[in-house]
C-alpha positions as CSV (number, residue, x, y, z in Angstrom):
1,F,0.0,0.0,0.0
2,K,1.2,3.5,-0.8
3,D,-0.1,5.0,2.4
4,T,-2.3,4.4,5.5
5,T,-5.5,5.6,3.7
6,E,-5.1,3.0,0.9
7,A,-4.5,0.3,3.5
8,A,-7.5,1.3,5.6
9,V,-9.8,1.4,2.6
10,A,-8.6,-2.0,1.5
11,G,-9.1,-3.5,5.0
12,V,-12.6,-2.2,5.3
13,E,-13.5,-3.4,1.8
14,S,-12.1,-6.9,2.6
15,I,-14.1,-7.2,5.8
16,V,-17.4,-6.0,4.4
17,K,-17.1,-8.2,1.3
18,C,-16.5,-11.2,3.5
19,C,-19.6,-10.4,5.5
20,I,-21.7,-10.1,2.4
21,T,-20.5,-13.2,0.7
22,S,-20.9,-15.3,3.9
23,G,-24.7,-14.9,3.7
24,T,-24.9,-15.1,7.5
25,V,-24.1,-11.6,8.5
26,K,-27.1,-9.3,8.9
27,R,-25.4,-6.2,10.2
28,L,-21.9,-4.8,10.4
29,I,-21.2,-2.3,13.2
30,Y,-18.2,-0.2,12.5
31,T,-16.3,1.9,15.1
32,A,-15.5,5.1,13.3
33,S,-14.0,8.4,14.4
34,V,-15.5,11.9,14.4
35,V,-12.3,13.1,12.8
36,A,-13.9,12.1,9.6
37,S,-16.7,14.6,10.2
38,S,-15.1,18.0,10.0
39,P,-17.6,20.9,9.6
40,L,-14.8,23.1,8.2
41,K,-15.8,24.8,5.0
42,E,-14.0,23.5,1.9
43,D,-12.0,26.7,1.5
44,G,-10.9,26.4,5.1
45,E,-12.4,29.8,6.0
46,G,-14.6,29.1,9.1
47,F,-17.1,26.4,10.0
48,K,-20.6,25.4,9.0
49,D,-23.4,26.2,11.4
50,Q,-23.5,22.8,13.0
51,L,-21.7,19.5,13.2
52,D,-23.8,16.5,12.1
53,E,-23.8,13.4,9.9
54,S,-23.7,15.4,6.7
55,C,-20.2,16.7,7.5
56,W,-17.2,15.0,6.0
57,T,-13.5,16.0,6.4
58,S,-12.1,17.5,3.2
59,H,-8.7,16.4,1.9
60,G,-6.0,19.1,1.8
61,V,-7.5,21.8,3.9
62,A,-4.8,23.4,6.0
63,F,-5.5,24.7,9.5
64,A,-3.7,25.3,12.8
65,Y,-2.2,22.4,14.8
66,S,-2.4,20.0,11.9
67,T,0.5,17.6,11.3
68,D,1.2,15.1,8.6
69,H,0.6,12.3,11.0
70,L,-2.7,13.6,12.3
71,M,-4.0,14.5,8.8
72,A,-3.0,11.1,7.5
73,Y,-5.1,9.6,10.4
74,A,-8.1,11.8,9.5
75,S,-7.8,11.0,5.8
76,S,-7.7,7.2,6.5
77,K,-10.7,7.4,8.8
78,T,-12.7,9.5,6.3
79,A,-11.9,7.3,3.3
80,S,-12.5,4.0,5.0
81,E,-15.9,5.1,6.5
82,K,-17.1,6.4,3.1
83,E,-16.0,3.1,1.5
84,L,-17.9,1.1,4.2
85,L,-21.1,3.1,3.8
86,R,-21.2,2.4,0.1
87,Y,-22.2,-1.2,0.9
88,N,-25.2,-0.1,3.1
89,G,-28.1,-2.0,1.6
90,A,-26.2,-5.2,0.8
91,I,-26.3,-5.7,4.5
92,E,-27.1,-3.3,7.3
93,I,-24.1,-1.0,7.8
94,V,-23.9,1.0,11.1
95,S,-21.1,3.5,11.5
96,L,-20.6,4.9,15.0
97,A,-18.4,7.9,14.7
98,L,-17.0,8.4,18.2
99,G,-15.9,11.7,19.8
100,L,-12.9,11.9,22.1
101,V,-13.4,9.0,24.6
102,G,-12.8,9.6,28.3
103,G,-13.4,7.7,31.5
104,G,-12.5,4.1,32.0
105,P,-12.2,3.1,35.7
106,L,-11.7,-0.6,34.7
107,L,-8.7,0.0,32.4
108,S,-5.2,-1.0,33.3
109,T,-3.4,1.4,31.0
110,M,-4.0,5.0,30.1
111,P,-5.5,5.2,26.6
112,G,-4.3,7.9,24.2
113,S,-7.7,9.5,24.0
114,V,-7.8,10.0,27.8
115,N,-4.3,11.4,27.7
116,V,-5.5,14.0,25.2
117,L,-8.6,14.8,27.3
118,V,-6.5,15.4,30.5
119,S,-3.6,17.2,28.7
120,Q,-4.5,20.6,30.2
121,V,-4.3,19.1,33.7
122,T,-1.0,17.3,33.0
123,N,0.4,20.4,31.2
124,N,1.6,18.1,28.4
125,K,2.1,20.5,25.5
126,A,2.6,17.9,22.8
127,V,-0.6,16.0,23.8
128,Y,-2.5,19.3,24.3
129,N,-1.7,20.2,20.7
130,T,-3.7,17.1,19.7
131,L,-6.7,18.4,21.7
132,R,-6.3,21.7,19.8
133,F,-6.0,19.9,16.5
134,L,-9.4,18.3,17.2
135,E,-10.8,21.7,18.1
136,E,-9.5,23.3,14.9
137,L,-10.8,20.4,12.8
138,L,-14.2,20.0,14.4
139,G,-15.0,23.5,15.7
140,K,-15.2,22.2,19.3
141,V,-14.4,18.9,20.9
142,P,-17.0,16.2,21.0
143,I,-16.5,14.0,24.1
144,L,-18.1,10.9,25.6
145,H,-17.5,8.2,28.3
146,V,-16.2,4.8,27.3
147,E,-19.2,3.2,29.1
148,D,-21.5,5.0,26.7
149,V,-19.3,3.8,23.8
150,C,-19.9,0.2,24.9
151,D,-23.6,0.8,25.4
152,A,-24.0,2.4,22.0
153,H,-22.5,-0.6,20.3
154,I,-24.8,-3.0,22.3
155,F,-27.8,-0.8,21.4
156,C,-27.0,-1.0,17.7
157,L,-26.5,-4.7,18.0
158,E,-29.8,-5.3,19.7
159,K,-32.0,-3.1,17.5
160,P,-34.3,-5.1,15.2
161,S,-33.2,-2.9,12.3
162,I,-30.8,0.0,12.1
163,S,-28.3,1.3,9.6
164,G,-26.5,4.4,8.5
165,R,-24.0,6.9,10.0
166,F,-24.4,8.1,13.6
167,L,-22.2,10.6,15.4
168,C,-21.7,9.6,19.0
169,A,-20.9,12.2,21.7
170,T,-22.4,13.4,25.0
171,A,-21.1,17.0,24.8
172,Y,-19.5,19.4,22.3
173,L,-17.1,21.7,24.2
174,S,-14.4,24.1,23.5
175,S,-11.0,23.3,25.0
176,A,-11.5,26.4,27.3
177,E,-14.9,25.0,28.5
178,I,-13.2,21.7,29.2
179,A,-10.6,23.5,31.4
180,S,-13.4,25.4,33.1
181,H,-15.1,22.1,34.0
182,Y,-11.9,20.7,35.4
183,R,-11.5,23.8,37.6
184,M,-15.1,23.4,38.9
185,I,-14.7,19.7,39.6
186,F,-11.2,20.0,41.1
187,P,-10.9,23.7,42.4
188,D,-7.2,23.3,43.3
189,I,-6.2,22.4,39.8
190,Q,-3.8,24.9,38.2
191,I,-4.1,25.1,34.4
192,P,-1.6,27.6,32.9
193,D,-2.9,30.2,30.5
194,E,-1.0,28.6,27.7
195,F,-3.3,25.6,27.9
196,V,-6.5,27.7,27.7
197,E,-7.3,29.3,24.4
198,K,-10.6,31.1,24.4
199,L,-12.4,31.0,21.0
200,D,-15.7,32.6,20.0
201,R,-17.3,30.0,17.8
202,K,-21.0,29.8,17.2
203,I,-21.1,26.3,15.7
204,V,-23.4,23.8,17.6
205,W,-23.8,20.1,17.8
206,G,-26.5,19.2,15.3
207,S,-26.6,15.4,15.5
208,T,-29.7,13.7,17.0
209,K,-29.8,10.5,15.0
210,L,-28.6,8.2,17.7
211,K,-31.0,9.7,20.3
212,D,-33.8,9.7,17.8
213,A,-33.2,5.9,17.4
214,G,-33.8,5.5,21.2
215,F,-30.3,5.6,22.6
216,E,-29.7,7.5,25.9
217,F,-26.3,8.6,27.1
218,K,-25.9,7.9,30.8
219,C,-22.6,9.7,31.6
220,D,-22.6,13.5,31.8
221,V,-19.6,15.9,31.3
222,K,-18.7,15.8,35.0
223,T,-18.6,12.0,35.1
224,I,-16.5,11.9,31.9
225,L,-13.9,14.3,33.1
226,E,-13.9,13.1,36.7
227,D,-13.4,9.5,35.7
228,S,-10.6,10.5,33.3
229,I,-8.7,12.3,36.1
230,N,-9.3,9.4,38.5
231,L,-8.0,6.9,36.0
232,G,-4.8,9.0,35.6
233,L,-4.5,9.1,39.4
234,K,-5.0,5.4,39.7
235,L,-2.4,4.6,37.1
236,G,0.1,7.2,38.4
237,E,-0.1,9.3,35.3
238,L,-0.9,12.5,37.1
239,E,-1.0,14.0,40.5
240,L,-3.4,16.5,42.2
241,P,-3.0,18.5,45.4
242,S,-3.7,16.3,48.4
243,S,-6.9,18.1,49.2
244,Q,-8.4,17.0,45.9
245,I,-7.6,13.3,46.2
């Protein structure tokens, strides 16, 4: 393969064709990423009014905090999801495009997504740049708890019939709003100004498809962020003032 995008598309195509030819698979549930759903306008000048299932990440649009590695990831996720959805109808195809996943009290290692979500607290500039990349790509940052990720997959598995693309997130926050929530939950947390960039963006979360199908998110913003911090504490990845532990 010439690049990761070509490899990702070939992998998806191989899996879905095997499912179809088997004659025994009714539904394929695909774990996608919201990085394939950028509401950036094609000229890169600003965002659409809302982020929903009609949004797709355009190839070659330059913006702040993008790197070759991150753009290759977004490109592969976009192309592979589009390829998968072409087969919807041959069997039921469900694409769950996840936001940034936090939480995880039962995990034994710190997932990369949680590291990104707590990067303002850990003051990790390199990882914080990934959080800002998501914000510049998506307008704001969609987040959800890993428990809701699991429940959403089970929900789509148990529905008598369901297909299509579904964005999956509990909240849609700016990085400054995430920092504000951390400060409210843990008042002694010190987040330096360099990790809080206040942006005035009017874009809103416009996806209701998953909720309209009957799914209910059970973890709110406080739970997502609190569980993410507590996981980091448990694994020794971060420390808080003793009064907050």
